[in-house]
N, C-alpha and C positions, 0 to 999 in steps of 0.2 A: 320426482323421478319419472312420473307418468303424466304430469300435467293435470292431475285431478285433486279434488279436495280430500281432506281427512275423512269427511263424512262418507264420500264415495269409496274410499279405501275400506272403511269399516263395513260398508254394505257388501263390497266384494268379498271381504274376509268372511262375512257371515253367510253369504249365499253360495259361494263357490267352494265345493268340497276339495278341489285341487289346490286351493290357495295354501301356501305353506303355513305351518304352525309358527307362532311367535317363538323367537329365540329366548326371550325373557319377558317377564312382567315387572315393570317398574312402577313406582308411585305415580309417575306421569303418564303411564299407559304401556301398551304393548310395543315391543321392538322386534324387528325381523332381521335375519341375516340378509345382507345385500345380495350375496351369492344365490341364496334360495329364491329371493324375489326376482332376480334377473333370469334365473333358470325358468321359473314359472312364467314370467312375461314372454320369453321367447317361445315356450311351449304353447302358449295361448295366443300368439300372434300380436301381442301388444307392443307398442313402440316405446322405447326408453328415451326420454328427452335428453338431448345432448349426445346421444350415441350415433355413430355413423361416420 
């Protein structure tokens, strides 16, 4: 969605207090609401790949 690795997403989620909380915790890992992530991305000036 942002053209970054899972490791980078984990680092952002850990370091950025404005990053949304996960919508759920599954055995395979955390998942987020697409709407919450898109809102956060726009608020922080990030580009969403494929949007535009």
